[in-house]
C-alpha positions in Angstrom: 0.0 0.1 -0.1 1.2 3.6 -0.7 2.1 5.9 2.0 -0.4 8.4 0.9 -3.8 8.5 -0.6 -3.3 11.6 -2.9 -0.6 14.0 -4.1 -0.4 17.6 -4.8 -0.4 16.7 -8.3 -3.9 15.0 -8.1 -7.4 16.6 -6.8 -9.9 15.4 -4.4 -13.0 14.4 -6.4 -14.8 12.1 -4.3 -15.1 9.7 -1.6 -17.4 6.5 -1.1 -17.8 3.6 1.0 -16.4 0.6 -0.7 -19.1 -2.0 0.0 -22.2 0.5 -0.7 -20.8 3.2 -2.9 -22.7 5.6 -0.6 -21.0 9.0 -1.4 -19.1 10.7 1.5 -18.8 14.4 1.3 -15.5 16.0 0.6 -13.7 19.3 0.2 -10.5 19.9 -1.7 -8.3 23.0 -0.4 -5.9 22.4 -3.2 -2.9 20.8 -1.3 -2.1 19.2 1.8 -3.2 15.8 3.8 -6.3 14.3 4.0 -8.3 14.4 7.0 -11.4 12.5 8.2 -14.2 14.5 10.0 -16.2 12.0 12.0 -18.9 12.1 15.1 -21.0 9.8 16.9 -23.1 9.0 14.0 -20.4 8.5 11.7 -18.5 10.4 9.0 -19.1 14.3 8.4 -16.8 14.2 5.2 -13.4 14.1 4.1 -11.0 17.1 3.5 -7.7 17.9 2.1 -6.0 20.9 3.6 -2.8 22.3 4.5 -2.9 21.5 8.4 -5.5 20.1 11.0 -6.5 23.9 12.0 -7.5 24.5 8.4 -9.2 21.3 8.0 -11.3 21.9 11.2 -12.4 25.3 10.0 -13.4 23.9 6.6 -15.4 20.9 8.3 -17.2 23.7 10.5 -18.0 25.4 7.2 -18.9 22.7 5.0 -19.7 19.5 6.9 -21.2 20.3 10.4 -25.1 20.5 10.2 -27.0 23.9 10.6 -28.4 24.6 13.9 -32.1 24.2 13.7 -32.8 27.1 16.1 -33.2 30.5 15.2 -31.1 33.3 16.8 -34.2 34.4 18.7 -34.5 30.8 19.9 -31.0 30.6 21.1 -31.1 34.3 22.5 -33.9 33.2 24.8 -32.4 30.0 25.6 -28.6 31.2 26.5 -29.0 34.7 26.9 -27.6 34.9 30.3 -24.2 35.1 31.9 -22.8 32.6 34.2 -20.3 33.5 36.9 -18.7 30.7 38.9 -18.0 31.9 42.4 -16.2 30.1 45.2 -17.8 29.4 48.4 -15.7 29.4 51.6 -16.3 28.7 55.0 -14.7 30.8 58.2 -15.4 31.5 61.7 -18.6 33.7 60.6 -20.3 31.0 58.5 -20.2 30.5 54.9 -19.6 33.2 51.9 -18.3 34.2 48.7 -14.6 34.2 48.5 -12.8 37.5 48.7 -9.4 38.5 47.4 -8.4 39.1 51.1 -9.1 35.2 51.7 -5.7 34.3 50.0 -2.5 34.4 51.5 0.9 34.1 49.3 -1.7 32.9 46.5 -3.2 30.2 48.5 -6.7 30.1 50.2 -6.5 30.7 54.1 -10.0 29.6 54.5 -11.8 26.3 54.2 -13.3 25.8 50.7 -16.8 24.4 50.2 -18.1 24.3 46.8 -18.2 26.4 43.5 -21.8 28.0 42.9 -22.8 28.9 39.4 -24.6 32.3 39.2 -26.8 32.9 36.1 -27.7 36.4 35.4 -30.1 37.6 32.7 -28.1 39.3 29.9 -29.8 38.8 26.7 -26.5 39.9 24.6 -24.5 37.5 26.1 -25.8 34.5 24.5 -22.8 34.0 21.9 -20.5 33.6 25.0 -22.6 31.6 27.1 -20.5 28.5 27.9 -23.5 26.4 27.4 -24.0 27.5 24.0 -20.5 27.3 23.1 -20.6 23.7 24.3 -23.4 22.8 21.8 -23.0 25.4 18.9 -20.4 27.3 17.0 -20.2 29.9 14.3 -19.2 29.2 10.9 -15.7 30.9 10.1 -16.9 31.9 6.6 -20.5 32.6 7.7 -23.7 30.7 6.4 -23.1 28.1 3.6 -25.1 27.4 0.5 -26.9 24.8 2.2 -27.9 26.7 5.3 -31.7 27.2 5.6 -31.9 29.6 8.4 -28.8 31.4 7.0 -27.5 32.5 10.3 -24.2 30.7 10.2 -24.5 28.9 13.3 -23.7 24.8 13.2 -24.6 22.3 15.9 -21.8 20.3 17.7 -22.1 16.6 18.1 -22.2 16.7 22.0 -20.6 13.3 22.0 -17.7 14.7 19.9 -16.6 15.7 16.9 -13.4 13.9 15.8 -10.6 14.7 13.1 -8.2 12.5 12.1 -5.4 12.3 9.4 -6.7 10.0 6.7 -4.1 7.4 6.1 -4.3 4.4 3.6 -4.6 1.9 6.6 -7.5 4.0 8.2 -9.2 4.2 5.0 -9.0 0.3 4.5 -10.0 -0.3 8.2 -13.3 1.9 7.7 -13.9 0.8 4.1 -13.7 3.8 2.2 -12.4 4.5 -1.4 -10.9 7.8 -2.4 -11.5 9.2 -5.6 -9.0 11.3 -7.2 -8.4 13.0 -10.7 -5.8 15.0 -12.7 -5.8 18.8 -12.3 -7.7 20.6 -15.2 -5.8 23.1 -17.4 -7.2 26.4 -17.8 
């Protein structure tokens, strides 16, 4: 088996499951390694890019599904600020920790627990950690397949994975990569 599935002299034109001929979405950024984007359901797509960072941004733009919720629904659901405060106990009882509770950078009173305080703040929804865990913004804005057109994609809460696609991994998964010559213009 060769050490690579594609060279810079070729272009990525498709991918499919070897046993079923079911097409897998692909994106070719012109040169670089092949990366496979997977989640808990299966394969999102295969991308050729210069590096992993570029490949992940392409996956965000091209492969990850658009969020079903409107911006208004997301604002209503996540329009609050979350602050995490440390609760401590001293001779006067339990209270929020203060800067004076630290001596030489160490907490000088008994730590009890963390408390999360949620404060309504309608414009804070894009920074809300719960929103960021479940959604993201497409780096290039909405794509042509987005129906709502807000450029927000939904993350797989079980994880999105990006791996270099080697010939061995392609064989293990059972996928075939389709390449062609670059066309002269």
